[in-house]
C-alpha positions as CSV (number, residue, x, y, z in Angstrom):
1,M,9.3,88.7,180.1
2,S,10.6,87.9,182.9
3,L,8.7,84.8,182.4
4,I,10.0,84.3,179.1
5,K,13.4,84.1,180.4
6,R,12.0,81.7,182.8
7,L,11.1,78.8,179.9
8,P,13.4,76.5,178.6
9,L,15.6,77.4,174.9
10,W,13.6,74.4,172.9
11,L,10.4,75.8,174.3
12,V,10.7,78.7,173.0
13,I,12.0,78.1,169.8
14,V,8.5,75.7,169.7
15,L,6.4,78.7,170.6
16,S,8.4,81.4,167.9
17,G,7.6,78.9,165.0
18,A,3.5,78.0,166.0
19,M,3.4,81.9,165.8
20,V,5.1,82.1,162.6
21,A,2.9,79.3,161.1
22,L,-0.4,80.5,162.6
23,L,0.3,83.9,161.1
24,L,1.0,82.9,157.8
25,H,-2.8,80.7,157.6
26,L,-4.5,83.6,158.5
27,L,-2.5,86.1,155.8
28,K,-2.6,83.5,152.7
29,P,-5.0,84.8,149.8
30,S,-7.6,82.5,148.7
31,P,-7.4,80.9,145.4
32,K,-10.3,82.0,142.5
33,P,-11.9,79.1,140.6
34,K,-10.2,79.0,136.8
35,P,-12.9,78.2,134.1
36,P,-12.2,74.3,132.9
37,L,-10.0,74.7,129.5
38,A,-11.5,73.4,126.2
39,P,-9.7,70.0,124.8
40,S,-7.4,70.7,121.5
41,L,-8.0,69.0,118.3
42,P,-5.2,67.3,116.4
43,Q,-3.9,69.2,114.0
44,V,-3.0,67.4,110.3
45,K,-1.0,68.3,107.2
46,V,-3.8,68.5,104.5
47,V,-3.0,68.5,100.3
48,Q,-7.0,70.3,98.2
49,A,-7.7,67.6,95.7
50,N,-8.6,69.0,92.2
51,P,-9.6,66.4,89.9
52,A,-8.4,66.6,86.2
53,A,-8.0,65.2,82.2
54,L,-4.5,64.4,82.6
55,A,-3.2,61.8,80.1
56,L,-0.3,59.9,82.4
57,P,3.0,58.3,81.1
58,V,4.0,54.9,81.4
59,H,7.3,54.3,81.9
60,S,9.6,51.1,80.9
61,Q,13.1,49.5,79.8
62,G,14.5,47.4,77.1
63,T,16.9,46.9,75.3
64,V,17.4,48.1,71.4
65,A,17.4,45.0,68.4
66,P,17.1,45.5,65.1
67,R,13.3,44.8,63.5
68,R,15.3,42.4,61.0
69,E,18.5,40.5,60.7
70,I,19.5,37.3,58.7
71,D,22.5,35.0,57.8
72,L,23.3,36.3,54.5
73,V,23.9,32.6,52.8
74,A,25.7,31.7,49.3
75,E,23.5,29.7,46.8
76,V,26.5,28.0,44.8
77,A,29.6,26.7,45.3
78,G,33.2,27.7,44.6
79,K,35.9,29.8,45.1
80,I,35.0,33.3,47.2
81,V,37.8,35.3,44.6
82,S,37.1,38.5,46.3
83,V,35.6,40.4,49.4
84,A,34.1,44.7,49.4
85,P,36.5,46.4,51.3
86,N,33.1,47.3,54.0
87,F,32.8,44.0,54.9
88,V,34.0,43.2,58.0
89,S,32.5,43.1,61.6
90,G,30.5,46.6,61.9
91,A,30.4,48.4,58.6
92,F,27.6,49.4,57.1
93,F,26.3,48.5,53.4
94,T,24.2,49.6,51.3
95,E,21.1,47.3,49.3
96,A,23.4,47.7,46.0
97,D,26.5,46.6,47.3
98,I,28.3,43.4,46.5
99,L,30.1,42.5,49.9
100,V,31.4,39.1,48.5
101,N,31.7,37.8,44.6
102,I,32.5,33.5,44.3
103,D,35.1,32.2,41.2
104,S,31.8,31.7,38.4
105,A,33.9,30.6,35.8
106,N,32.5,27.1,35.7
107,Y,29.1,28.5,35.8
108,L,30.3,30.4,32.6
109,L,31.2,27.5,31.4
110,A,27.6,26.1,31.9
111,E,26.3,28.9,29.8
112,I,27.8,28.5,27.2
113,R,26.7,24.6,27.1
114,A,23.5,25.5,27.7
115,A,23.0,27.9,25.1
116,A,24.4,25.1,23.0
117,K,21.8,22.7,23.6
118,V,19.3,25.5,23.1
119,A,19.8,25.6,19.6
120,D,20.4,22.3,19.0
121,A,16.2,21.8,21.0
122,Q,15.3,24.9,18.3
123,Q,16.8,23.5,14.7
124,L,15.0,19.8,16.1
125,F,11.7,21.3,17.1
126,A,11.4,23.6,13.5
127,S,12.6,20.3,12.2
128,E,9.6,18.8,13.3
129,K,7.2,21.3,12.4
130,G,7.8,21.2,9.2
131,R,7.7,17.3,8.9
132,A,4.7,17.7,10.5
133,L,3.8,19.9,8.2
134,Q,4.5,17.3,5.3
135,A,2.5,15.1,7.2
136,K,-0.8,17.5,7.1
137,R,-0.4,17.8,3.8
138,E,0.0,13.6,2.9
139,W,-3.1,12.8,5.0
140,R,-5.1,15.7,3.3
141,D,-4.5,13.7,-0.2
142,L,-5.7,10.8,1.1
143,G,-9.1,12.4,1.3
144,N,-10.0,11.4,4.5
145,E,-10.7,13.8,7.2
146,D,-10.1,11.9,10.4
147,A,-6.1,12.0,10.5
148,N,-3.9,9.8,12.8
149,K,-2.2,12.0,15.8
150,L,1.1,10.0,15.6
151,F,1.6,10.5,11.4
152,L,0.5,13.6,11.7
153,R,3.6,13.5,14.0
154,V,1.7,15.7,17.1
155,P,3.7,13.7,19.7
156,Q,6.3,15.2,18.4
157,L,6.4,17.8,17.8
158,A,5.4,18.5,21.4
159,A,8.2,16.5,22.5
160,A,10.0,18.7,20.2
161,E,8.3,21.9,21.8
162,A,9.3,20.5,25.4
163,A,12.7,20.5,24.6
164,V,13.2,24.0,23.8
165,S,11.4,24.7,26.7
166,S,13.5,22.5,29.5
167,A,17.1,23.9,27.3
168,K,15.5,27.6,28.2
169,A,15.3,26.5,31.7
170,D,18.9,25.2,31.7
171,L,20.5,28.4,30.4
172,A,18.6,30.6,32.3
173,Q,19.6,28.6,35.7
174,T,22.6,28.2,34.7
175,Q,22.9,32.3,34.2
176,L,20.9,32.6,37.9
177,D,23.4,30.3,39.0
178,I,26.6,33.1,37.5
179,A,24.3,35.9,39.3
180,R,24.2,34.5,42.2
181,T,28.1,34.2,42.3
182,N,27.9,38.1,43.7
183,I,26.4,37.9,47.1
184,A,24.4,41.5,48.4
185,A,21.9,42.2,50.8
186,P,18.3,42.4,49.8
187,F,18.4,45.8,52.3
188,S,20.4,49.0,53.3
189,G,22.3,48.0,56.4
190,R,25.2,46.7,58.8
191,I,27.1,43.8,59.4
192,R,27.1,42.0,62.7
193,E,29.4,39.1,62.0
194,T,31.5,37.4,59.3
195,Y,31.8,34.0,58.4
196,V,34.7,33.3,55.3
197,N,36.7,35.6,53.7
198,L,38.5,35.6,50.3
199,G,40.0,32.4,49.4
200,Q,37.7,30.2,51.1
201,Y,35.5,27.5,49.3
202,V,31.7,27.5,49.8
203,S,29.0,25.4,49.3
204,P,25.0,26.1,48.7
205,G,23.7,26.6,52.5
206,T,27.4,28.1,54.1
207,K,27.0,31.2,56.3
208,I,28.5,34.5,54.5
209,A,27.4,37.4,57.6
210,R,25.4,37.6,60.3
211,I,23.8,41.5,58.7
212,F,20.7,43.5,59.5
213,D,18.7,46.5,59.1
214,S,20.0,49.8,60.5
215,E,17.4,51.8,59.3
216,V,14.0,50.6,61.9
217,V,15.2,49.8,65.2
218,E,13.1,48.1,67.7
219,V,12.5,47.9,71.2
220,R,10.6,45.2,73.3
221,L,8.9,47.4,76.3
222,P,7.6,45.0,79.0
223,I,4.3,46.8,81.1
224,T,1.8,45.6,82.9
225,D,-2.0,45.6,82.8
226,A,-2.3,48.3,84.3
227,Q,-0.2,50.1,82.7
228,A,-1.7,49.1,79.1
229,A,-5.3,50.4,80.5
230,L,-3.6,53.8,80.9
231,L,-2.3,53.8,76.6
232,A,-5.2,52.3,75.7
233,L,-3.6,48.7,74.6
234,T,-5.0,45.6,73.7
235,L,-3.8,42.0,73.4
236,G,-2.1,41.7,69.9
237,F,-2.3,45.9,69.3
238,H,-0.9,46.7,65.7
239,A,-1.1,49.9,64.6
240,G,-1.2,49.3,60.7
241,S,-1.4,52.6,59.0
242,A,-3.1,54.6,62.2
243,L,-0.7,55.9,64.4
244,G,0.0,54.3,68.1
245,P,1.4,56.6,71.3
246,K,4.1,57.8,70.6
247,V,7.8,57.2,72.7
248,E,10.6,58.4,73.6
249,L,14.1,56.5,74.5
250,I,16.4,57.5,76.5
251,G,20.3,56.1,76.9
252,T,23.5,57.2,77.1
253,V,26.1,56.9,74.5
254,A,29.7,58.3,74.6
255,G,28.5,59.4,78.0
256,K,25.9,61.8,76.9
257,E,22.7,61.1,77.6
258,V,20.0,61.0,73.9
259,R,16.6,61.2,73.2
260,W,15.1,59.5,70.4
261,P,11.3,60.1,69.4
262,G,9.5,56.9,68.5
263,R,5.1,55.0,67.5
264,I,4.5,51.7,69.4
265,T,3.6,49.3,66.8
266,R,2.1,46.5,68.3
267,T,2.0,44.3,71.1
268,E,2.7,40.5,71.5
269,A,0.0,38.5,71.2
270,S,0.4,36.5,74.4
271,L,2.1,37.4,78.0
272,D,4.9,36.7,79.2
273,T,4.0,33.0,80.6
274,K,7.0,34.0,83.5
275,T,6.2,36.9,84.3
276,R,1.5,37.7,83.1
277,M,2.9,41.1,81.7
278,Y,2.4,42.3,77.9
279,H,5.5,43.7,75.4
280,A,5.0,46.7,73.7
281,I,7.2,46.8,70.4
282,A,8.6,50.5,70.0
283,E,9.6,51.8,66.6
284,V,12.3,54.2,65.8
285,V,12.8,55.0,62.6
286,K,16.6,55.9,61.4
287,S,15.1,58.5,58.5
288,E,13.0,60.2,60.9
289,L,15.8,61.8,63.6
290,G,16.9,64.0,61.2
291,A,20.5,64.2,59.0
292,E,23.0,64.5,62.0
293,A,20.8,62.7,64.5
294,I,22.7,59.8,66.7
295,A,20.4,56.7,65.8
296,P,20.0,54.2,68.2
297,V,22.5,51.5,68.9
298,V,21.6,48.0,68.8
299,G,22.3,46.4,71.8
300,L,22.1,49.5,73.5
301,F,19.9,49.6,77.1
302,V,17.2,52.4,77.4
303,D,14.8,54.2,79.8
304,A,11.3,54.5,77.8
305,K,8.4,56.9,78.2
306,I,5.9,56.2,76.7
307,D,2.6,59.0,76.3
308,G,-1.0,57.7,77.9
309,R,-4.4,58.4,76.8
310,L,-6.7,61.4,78.6
311,I,-8.0,60.1,81.6
312,D,-11.0,62.3,82.6
313,D,-11.3,63.1,87.1
314,V,-7.3,62.2,88.1
315,I,-6.1,63.1,91.1
316,Q,-2.5,64.3,91.5
317,L,-1.6,63.8,95.8
318,P,1.6,63.3,97.5
319,R,2.6,59.2,98.0
320,S,2.0,60.3,101.9
321,A,-2.2,60.8,100.9
322,L,-2.9,56.9,100.1
323,V,-3.5,54.4,103.0
324,K,-3.2,50.9,102.9
325,N,-2.3,51.0,98.7
326,N,-6.0,52.3,97.7
327,L,-7.4,54.0,100.8
328,L,-7.8,58.0,101.5
329,L,-8.1,60.1,104.4
330,A,-10.4,63.1,104.0
331,L,-12.3,66.1,105.5
332,D,-15.6,66.8,105.0
333,D,-17.5,70.6,105.5
334,N,-16.8,70.5,109.3
335,N,-14.0,69.0,109.3
336,R,-14.0,65.1,110.1
337,V,-12.6,62.3,109.1
338,V,-13.8,61.1,105.9
339,E,-12.6,57.3,104.4
340,L,-12.1,56.9,101.3
341,S,-11.4,53.9,98.4
342,A,-9.6,55.1,96.1
343,K,-8.5,53.6,92.5
344,V,-4.5,54.4,91.9
345,L,-2.9,55.1,88.5
346,S,-0.1,55.3,88.5
347,K,2.4,56.1,91.3
348,T,5.7,57.4,91.8
349,S,8.0,57.3,94.8
350,N,6.9,60.7,95.8
351,Q,3.2,61.1,94.1
352,V,-0.3,59.2,93.4
353,W,-2.5,59.7,90.4
354,L,-6.0,58.4,91.5
355,Q,-9.4,58.1,90.3
356,A,-11.8,58.5,94.4
357,D,-15.2,59.8,95.1
358,L,-13.7,63.5,95.9
359,Q,-15.3,67.3,95.1
360,P,-13.5,69.7,93.6
361,G,-11.1,71.3,96.4
362,A,-12.3,68.7,98.9
363,W,-9.0,68.6,101.6
364,V,-6.7,64.8,102.2
365,I,-4.7,64.2,105.1
366,T,-1.2,63.2,104.1
367,E,0.4,62.4,107.6
368,R,-0.7,60.4,111.0
369,Q,-3.7,58.4,109.6
370,G,-2.6,55.4,111.9
371,Y,-4.0,57.7,114.4
372,L,-7.5,59.0,113.1
373,Q,-10.4,57.6,112.9
374,P,-13.6,58.3,111.0
375,G,-15.6,61.1,112.2
376,L,-13.0,62.4,114.4
377,K,-12.8,65.9,114.5
378,V,-9.6,67.9,113.5
379,E,-7.8,70.7,112.9
380,P,-6.5,71.4,108.7
381,L,-2.8,72.5,108.5
382,V,-2.3,73.3,104.4
383,Q,0.3,71.5,102.5
384,L,2.0,73.0,100.1
385,E,1.5,72.4,96.5
386,P,2.7,68.5,94.6
387,D,6.3,69.5,93.4
388,A,6.2,71.2,89.6
389,Q,8.7,68.2,88.2
390,Y,5.6,65.7,89.0
391,E,3.5,68.3,87.3
392,A,5.5,68.1,84.4
393,E,5.4,63.9,84.3
394,V,1.6,64.4,82.8
395,Q,-0.2,66.7,79.9
396,T,-3.3,68.1,80.6
397,R,-5.8,68.3,77.8
398,P,-6.3,72.1,76.4
């Protein structure tokens, strides 16, 4: 103890620290080795593929237009002496309605003169028939069997008969002109625009009004070649007596959504040279909508959903499952990544319908495909089934 007191303080501190360090080293526990951890598998979301026979709808847009629209024109000259109350833009009319009356006084006078000419021609024809009979008897009394046609008045009789026919034709023409002073449409419909009014003088060929048939309207719907394949439509398709694909037109009238059922009746005979698209023509018949239904308004812009044909082995997947527009990453029986090519039939912003070499129940990866390589083993995480709102877009085979 006396020795420690003789040592300098700094040396005592150093010796004390060394003893403490020695004790800690001697008393620390020895480490036990742990087995190495196995590397974790990458986790990816997957969805199950269930091929089925589906009818995929085709969506398009277009403008409602009348199937028949013409310019109603005057066929005779004269002053307009009366117009119908419904002879205004936007008014409806029937086939029997007289829309415009042209002054017929001159044509009635012409009819009287034509009738007089018919009577004169008939009187002349009767006289020639009598002269011909008399000439025939006189020739027979001469005892010569070879009669001269001029002597028998054959040309004169033919000319008189032709004069009767000509006079009757003139009479018929005047009667036709009288009928044409009453201007009516060749079908029931609606007036788009009027060009004349009461008191105006018109000549043959003058436009009276622009009218269209409101019974049948049509919509020109652009579709791609791939969409045409879903509908089984060919270039120059014409339904004829058969029924074409059903179509539903959706538009807004007075702030309310309205739907109209129709049919695809034909396709145009050529592709659009600018867009390289087909154009299918959908028709809606007013009489088939019901008495209280609102008919499609001409000029209305509408959306269209066309029923597709049934296609076998169609797979519905989330849009995220599609890689590079036509590839899928699926899992084999050992949860290893497999790359497959796909034929895309239709797609929306959320869903895709396609055909691929997948067995029913196979798992398809829906995320992180860019980080995965074929042959890599992964841990699948099952994703929820596709949203029911997209399931409603297709029809299944019963």
